[in-house]
C-alpha positions in Angstrom: 23.7 13.2 -8.3 24.7 12.6 -4.9 23.8 9.6 -2.8 22.6 10.0 1.2 24.6 8.4 3.6 21.4 6.5 4.7 21.1 4.7 1.5 24.6 3.6 2.4 23.1 2.3 5.3 20.3 0.9 3.6 22.0 -1.2 1.1 24.9 -2.4 3.9 22.3 -3.5 6.3 20.0 -4.6 3.5 23.0 -7.1 2.3 23.3 -8.5 5.6 19.4 -9.2 6.6 19.1 -10.8 3.4 21.8 -13.1 3.6 20.8 -14.0 7.1 17.1 -14.1 6.3 17.7 -16.1 2.9 16.1 -19.9 4.4 13.3 -18.2 6.1 12.1 -16.1 2.9 10.8 -19.4 1.5 9.6 -18.1 -1.9 11.5 -15.0 -2.1 10.1 -14.0 -5.2 6.7 -12.8 -4.1 6.0 -9.0 -3.1 3.7 -8.0 -0.5 2.7 -4.5 -1.6 1.1 -2.2 1.0 -0.6 0.7 0.5 -1.5 3.4 3.5 -4.0 6.0 3.0 -2.4 8.5 4.8 -5.6 10.0 5.9 -6.4 7.4 8.3 -4.3 9.5 10.7 -7.3 11.5 11.5 -9.7 8.7 11.8 -11.6 8.9 15.1 -10.7 6.4 18.2 -8.9 3.7 17.9 -9.5 3.7 14.2 -6.5 6.1 14.0 -3.5 4.8 12.0 -0.3 6.6 12.1 3.2 5.6 10.9 3.9 4.3 14.1 1.4 1.5 13.6 2.8 0.1 10.8 4.6 -3.4 11.2 7.8 -2.5 9.2 8.2 -6.2 8.7 4.7 -7.4 7.0 5.1 -5.9 3.4 8.2 -6.1 1.2 6.9 -2.8 -0.2 4.8 0.2 1.4 3.5 2.5 -0.8 2.6 6.4 0.5 -0.5 7.6 -0.8 -1.5 9.9 -1.9 0.4 12.7 -3.9 -1.1 14.6 -6.2 -0.3 16.4 -10.3 -1.0 20.0 -11.5 -2.0 20.7 -15.1 1.6 22.1 -15.3 3.0 18.9 -14.7 4.4 19.6 -11.0 4.0 17.3 -8.3 1.6 18.2 -6.0 1.6 18.0 -2.2 -1.8 16.9 -1.0 -1.5 17.5 3.4 1.7 19.6 3.6 0.8 19.7 7.6 0.7 16.0 7.5 3.6 15.3 5.1 6.3 17.5 5.7 8.3 19.0 8.4 8.1 22.6 6.9 6.4 25.1 9.1 6.0 23.0 12.0 4.5 20.1 9.9 4.4 16.7 11.3 6.6 15.4 9.0 4.9 11.7 8.0 6.9 11.4 5.4 10.1 11.6 7.2 8.9 8.8 9.7 7.6 6.8 6.7 10.6 6.0 5.5 12.2 5.8 8.6 11.0 2.8 8.8 13.4 1.3 6.4 15.7 1.8 9.6 14.1 -1.1 11.5 13.7 -3.2 8.4 16.4 -2.3 6.0 15.1 -5.0 3.1 11.7 -2.9 3.1 11.2 -0.8 -0.2 8.9 2.7 0.1 6.9 4.3 -3.0 5.3 7.6 -3.4 2.0 7.0 -4.7 0.9 10.0 -7.1 -3.3 9.9 -8.2 -5.8 8.0 -7.0 -9.0 8.1 -7.8 -9.9 11.7 -6.0 -7.2 12.9 -8.1 -9.4 12.3 -11.1 -7.9 11.4 -14.7 -8.0 15.1 -16.2 -5.1 16.2 -15.1 -3.0 13.6 -15.8 -4.4 13.2 -19.5 -3.5 17.0 -19.6 0.2 16.2 -18.6 0.8 13.2 -20.8 -0.2 14.8 -23.8 2.5 17.6 -23.5 5.9 17.1 -23.9 7.3 20.0 -21.7 4.6 19.2 -19.3 6.0 15.1 -19.3 9.3 16.3 -18.4 8.4 18.8 -15.7 6.6 16.1 -14.1 9.8 13.3 -14.8 12.2 16.1 -13.2 10.0 17.0 -10.4 9.4 13.2 -9.2 13.2 12.2 -9.5 13.7 15.6 -7.0 11.2 14.3 -4.7 12.1 10.9 -4.4 15.8 12.1 -3.9 14.5 14.7 -1.2 12.8 12.4 0.9 13.9 8.9 0.4 12.1 6.8 -1.1 12.7 3.7 -3.4 10.3 4.5 -6.4 7.0 5.9 -7.5 3.7 4.0 -8.2 1.5 5.7 -10.5 -2.2 5.7 -10.0 -3.7 7.4 -12.9 -7.8 6.0 -12.5 -7.9 5.5 -15.8 -6.5 6.6 -19.4 -9.2 7.3 -21.4 -12.0 7.2 -18.8 -13.7 9.6 -16.4 -12.4 13.1 -17.1 -10.5 12.4 -19.8 -10.0 14.8 -22.4 -7.9 13.6 -25.1 -8.7 10.2 -26.9 -4.9 9.6 -27.4 -4.8 8.9 -23.6 -3.7 5.5 -24.3 -0.9 6.0 -26.3 0.5 9.0 -23.9 0.4 6.9 -21.0 3.1 4.8 -22.7 5.0 7.6 -23.8 4.8 8.9 -20.1 5.7 5.7 -18.6 8.2 5.2 -20.7 10.0 8.9 -20.2 9.1 8.3 -16.3 11.2 4.9 -16.6 14.1 6.6 -18.3 14.4 9.5 -15.6 13.9 6.6 -12.5 16.3 4.0 -13.9 19.9 6.2 -13.3 18.6 5.8 -9.7 17.7 2.3 -9.7 14.2 3.7 -8.8 11.1 1.0 -8.9 8.5 2.0 -11.2 5.1 0.7 -10.4 1.5 1.6 -11.6 -2.1 0.9 -10.0 -4.1 -0.5 -13.1 -7.9 -1.2 -13.7 -8.4 -4.4 -14.0 -11.4 -6.2 -15.6 -10.9 -6.6 -19.2 -13.9 -4.2 -20.6 -11.6 -1.5 -18.6 -8.1 -2.4 -19.3 -8.7 -2.8 -22.8 -9.7 0.9 -23.0 -6.5 2.3 -21.1 -4.2 0.2 -22.0 -1.8 -1.3 -24.7 -0.5 -4.3 -22.4 2.8 -5.4 -24.3 3.8 -1.5 -24.7 3.5 -0.6 -21.0 5.4 -3.8 -19.7 8.5 -3.0 -20.6 8.6 0.0 -18.4 7.3 -1.1 -15.2 8.5 -3.3 -12.3 5.2 -4.5 -10.5 2.1 -3.7 -12.3 -0.7 -3.6 -9.1 -4.2 -4.8 -10.5 -6.6 -3.3 -8.7 -9.2 -6.5 -9.0 -11.5 -5.2 -6.8 -14.9 -2.7 -6.3 -16.4 -5.2 -9.1 -19.3 -5.1 -7.4 -21.1 -2.1 -5.3 -23.7 0.0 -4.9 -23.6 1.2 -8.3 -25.2 -2.3 -9.4 -28.9 -2.8 -9.5 -28.3 -6.3 -7.1 -26.2 -6.9 -4.4 -22.7 -8.1 -5.1 -19.3 -9.2 -3.6 -16.8 -6.5 -3.8 -13.7 -9.1 -5.2 -15.0 -13.0 -5.8 -12.1 -15.3 -6.6 -14.2 -16.9 -9.5 -17.7 -16.1 -10.7 -21.3 -16.7 -9.6 -23.5 -19.3 -11.5 -25.7 -16.7 -12.0 -23.1 -14.4 -13.7 -24.4 -14.6 -17.6 -23.3 -11.9 -19.6 -20.1 -11.4 -20.8 -19.5 -8.5 -18.6 -20.5 -10.1 -15.7 -17.8 -13.0 -16.2 -14.9 -10.8 -16.2 -15.7 -9.4 -12.8 -13.9 -11.9 -10.7 -10.2 -12.1 -10.3 -9.5 -15.5 -12.6 -11.2 -13.9 -15.3 -9.0 -10.6 -14.8 -5.7 -12.3 -14.7 -6.2 -14.8 -17.5 -7.0 -11.7 -19.5 -4.0 -9.6 -18.4 -1.7 -13.2 -18.7 -3.5 -13.4 -22.3 -2.9 -10.0 -23.1 0.8 -10.5 -22.8 1.8 -9.3 -18.9 4.5 -11.6 -17.6 3.2 -13.0 -14.7 5.9 -12.2 -12.2 5.1 -8.5 -12.8 1.6 -8.9 -12.2 0.7 -8.3 -8.6 -3.1 -9.0 -7.3 -4.3 -6.1 -6.0 -6.6 -7.2 -2.9 -9.5 -4.7 -0.6 -9.2 -4.9 3.3 -12.7 -3.5 3.2 -16.2 -4.6 1.9 -18.6 -3.3 -0.2 -22.0 -2.9 1.6 -25.5 -2.3 0.9 -29.0 -1.3 2.1 -31.2 -4.6 1.3 -34.8 -4.3 -0.2 -35.8 -6.8 2.3 -34.7 -8.1 5.3 -35.9 -11.6 3.8 -33.9 -11.2 0.6 -30.3 -11.2 1.1 -28.5 -13.5 -1.0 -26.2 -12.4 -3.2 -28.0 -10.9 -6.4 -30.8 -9.9 -4.0 -32.0 -6.3 -4.8 -31.4 -3.3 -2.4 -32.0 0.3 -2.0 -28.5 1.8 -2.2 -25.5 2.0 0.1 -25.2 0.4 3.5 -24.3 2.4 6.6 -21.1 4.3 7.5 -18.4 2.7 9.5 -17.4 4.4 12.3 -13.6 4.9 11.6 -13.5 5.1 7.2 -17.5 7.3 7.4 -18.2 6.2 4.2 -21.9 4.9 3.6 -21.1 1.7 1.5 -17.8 0.5 2.6 -16.9 -1.0 5.5 -13.4 -1.9 6.4 -12.5 -5.2 8.0 -11.7 -3.6 11.7 -14.7 -2.0 11.4 -16.5 -4.8 10.1 -15.4 -7.8 12.9 -16.0 -4.8 15.9 -19.8 -4.8 14.5 -19.8 -8.5 14.8 -18.8 -8.7 18.2 -21.3 -6.2 19.5 -24.1 -7.4 16.9 -25.9 -10.1 15.6 -24.9 -10.7 12.3 -25.0 -13.8 10.3 -21.9 -14.8 8.1 -22.0 -17.2 5.1 -19.8 -18.2 2.4 -20.5 -18.2 -1.7 -18.9 -21.6 -2.1 -18.9 -20.5 -6.1 -17.1 -17.1 -5.6 -14.7 -18.2 -2.7 -15.7 -15.4 -0.4 -17.6 -14.6 2.7 -20.8 -11.8 3.0 -22.6 -11.1 6.1 -25.8 -9.2 6.5 -28.1 -8.2 9.8 -31.4 -6.9 9.4 -31.3 -5.0 6.1 -27.5 -4.4 6.0 -25.6 -6.6 3.8 -21.7 -6.6 2.9 -19.2 -8.7 0.5 -16.0 -8.5 2.0 -12.5 -10.4 2.8 -11.5 -12.6 5.3 -8.4 -14.7 6.4 -9.8 -17.2 4.8 -10.6 -15.7 1.3 -7.2 -13.8 1.2 -5.4 -17.4 1.9 -7.5 -18.7 -1.1 -6.4 -15.4 -3.3 -2.6 -15.9 -1.8 -2.5 -20.0 -3.1 -4.0 -18.3 -6.4 -0.6 -16.3 -6.7 1.6 -19.0 -6.2 -0.3 -21.6 -8.3 -0.3 -18.8 -11.2 3.0 -17.6 -10.6 2.2 -14.3 -10.3 4.6 -11.6 -8.7 2.5 -11.4 -5.2 -0.3 -9.5 -3.5 -1.2 -6.0 -3.2 -3.3 -4.6 -0.5 -5.3 -1.5 -0.5 -5.2 -0.9 2.5 -3.3 -1.2 5.8 -5.5 0.9 8.0 -8.7 -1.5 7.2 -6.7 -4.9 9.0 -7.4 -5.5 12.8 -4.1 -3.6 13.4 -4.8 -3.7 17.4 -6.0 -7.1 17.3 -9.5 -6.0 18.4 -11.5 -8.7 17.5 -9.6 -11.3 19.7 -7.1 -12.5 17.0 -3.4 -11.4 16.5 -2.8 -8.2 15.2 -3.1 -7.7 11.1 -4.8 -11.0 10.8 -5.4 -10.7 7.1 -1.7 -9.6 5.9 -0.5 -12.5 8.3 -2.9 -15.0 6.4 -1.4 -13.9 3.2 2.2 -14.3 4.4 1.6 -17.7 5.8 0.8 -19.2 2.3 3.4 -16.8 0.4 6.2 -17.1 3.0 5.1 -19.8 5.3 5.8 -17.2 7.7 4.0 -14.7 9.1 6.4 -11.8 7.6 8.1 -12.1 4.3 11.5 -12.2 5.7 10.7 -14.5 8.9 11.8 -11.6 10.8 9.4 -9.5 13.5 10.0 -6.2 15.5 11.9 -6.5 18.7 10.0 -5.5 21.4 10.3 -2.2 22.5 12.2 -1.7 25.8 12.1 1.3 28.5 15.1 3.0 29.1 15.9 2.5 32.7 17.4 4.8 35.4 20.7 3.9 34.7 20.6 4.2 31.3 18.9 7.5 31.1 22.0 8.7 33.0 24.2 7.0 30.6 22.3 7.1 27.1 19.4 9.1 26.2 15.4 9.4 26.2 13.7 11.4 24.3 11.5 14.7 25.9 8.2 14.0 25.7 7.3 17.5 24.5 10.3 17.5 22.4 10.8 17.4 18.6 10.4 14.2 16.0 13.6 13.6 14.2 16.9 11.8 14.7 19.5 12.6 17.5 22.9 11.1 17.9 23.9 9.4 21.2 26.1 11.9 23.2 28.3 9.4 24.3 28.6 6.4 21.3 28.6 8.3 17.6 27.7 4.9 16.5 24.1 4.8 18.1 21.4 7.2 17.5 17.9 7.7 18.1 14.6 8.5 16.7 11.7 10.6 18.8 8.2 10.9 18.2 6.1 11.9 20.5 8.5 11.3 23.7 9.0 7.9 22.7 12.7 6.6 22.4 14.0 4.3 19.2 17.2 2.8 19.3 19.4 2.3 16.6 23.0 1.2 16.1 25.1 1.6 12.8 27.1 -1.2 11.8 30.7 -1.7 12.3 33.2 1.2 11.0 30.2 3.6 10.8 29.2 6.5 12.6 25.9 8.5 12.6 26.1 11.6 10.7 23.5 14.2 11.7 24.0 16.2 8.7 22.4 13.8 6.5 20.6 11.6 9.0 22.1 8.6 8.6 24.9 6.4 9.0 28.4 7.3 7.0 32.1 6.1 7.0 33.6 7.1 10.3 36.4 8.8 9.2 33.8 11.0 7.2 32.1 11.9 10.6 33.2 14.5 13.0 32.2 12.8 16.4 
């Protein structure tokens, strides 16, 4: 077992920053858990979203999505060129975890799984003791090597889809137990993204049995309606519609979901309400019939960034609304918006609906909000508002501030000519990574595409190029 000196820096700075900002934090017990879908770096135009677009002060936890799992139990890097530095890779993971140098209170987690990874391989690994052990060992080594603070397990879903073993529900408990045992000596966080509605959750989870092993339970309370339904419906309604008559329909809203999880034995402080930063879209059967519950003929047109029919990110939708004549409506019973234009229809989230969901978290003493996903917010502020209007709406309810700590990034400053002579500036075609100042061992820089990010080690520490972090000055050759 070893500890990187960068972890010492994080601990030291974290203690100072947390103490300094305790008054500003307001409700310090709440979490804002933000996923980044890393493939968004390949999106076209202004939809392209990379680590450099992440405001590290907006969330309490950032989750890197996704890594995969092999049937052998080994962890799989899905996009090695993007994720790693090997073979001239882009080193995205290193840049992602370097965000903690800007905000030392930030926690980063690696997510394994996701919808596209399926259920079959998880089922195979969870059923085999040797493969489980290999998986736990791989996870621990990966977190240590790359500087993550924990793991987010995103098996979608035990006992469903490609499941091979009707013992998935039991094996999932065993997998969580062994993961917790492997992660706990290093104080790593273990969270899980879980199915939400009762008819799905009771198939996959024995809730009282999984609770002891999870620090956070990220309940995916979205995709409750979509083009798979016979009629149009809103992605993540807070409450049921008046037209919801069947028992199954009545389960498909946030309020019903969390009442089920709470009644099933989940402690509120571990439950995190998952919200979508995208809408589910449809093509109406008739432009004249556009109320929720109207018939449709399939998915709506794809957004220009996500390029997936039936899905519109908030940034895509708000830009469309600036360019085209959309009609926006508020569904009073369900407390969510929807919009339509000709035969295109979408049920989505906006700052008003997300503020109501955040208030629901406060009122029911839940652990916080989980966001899928950051790249679908209006992160450029293109639609005439601030940057990240959706995350800010959530934070203002949970913390009374734009950010959980009340802190924001310092504006980056350009080095003037005199500073360049005395200090350091990154080369435009130079490598990405950390560099120590040639004249001041307690000062260092992070270079990314020619952009220079400047940092200072705390008093008594110097930057150690062997570990890419601050270390005790006596231990560093300066």
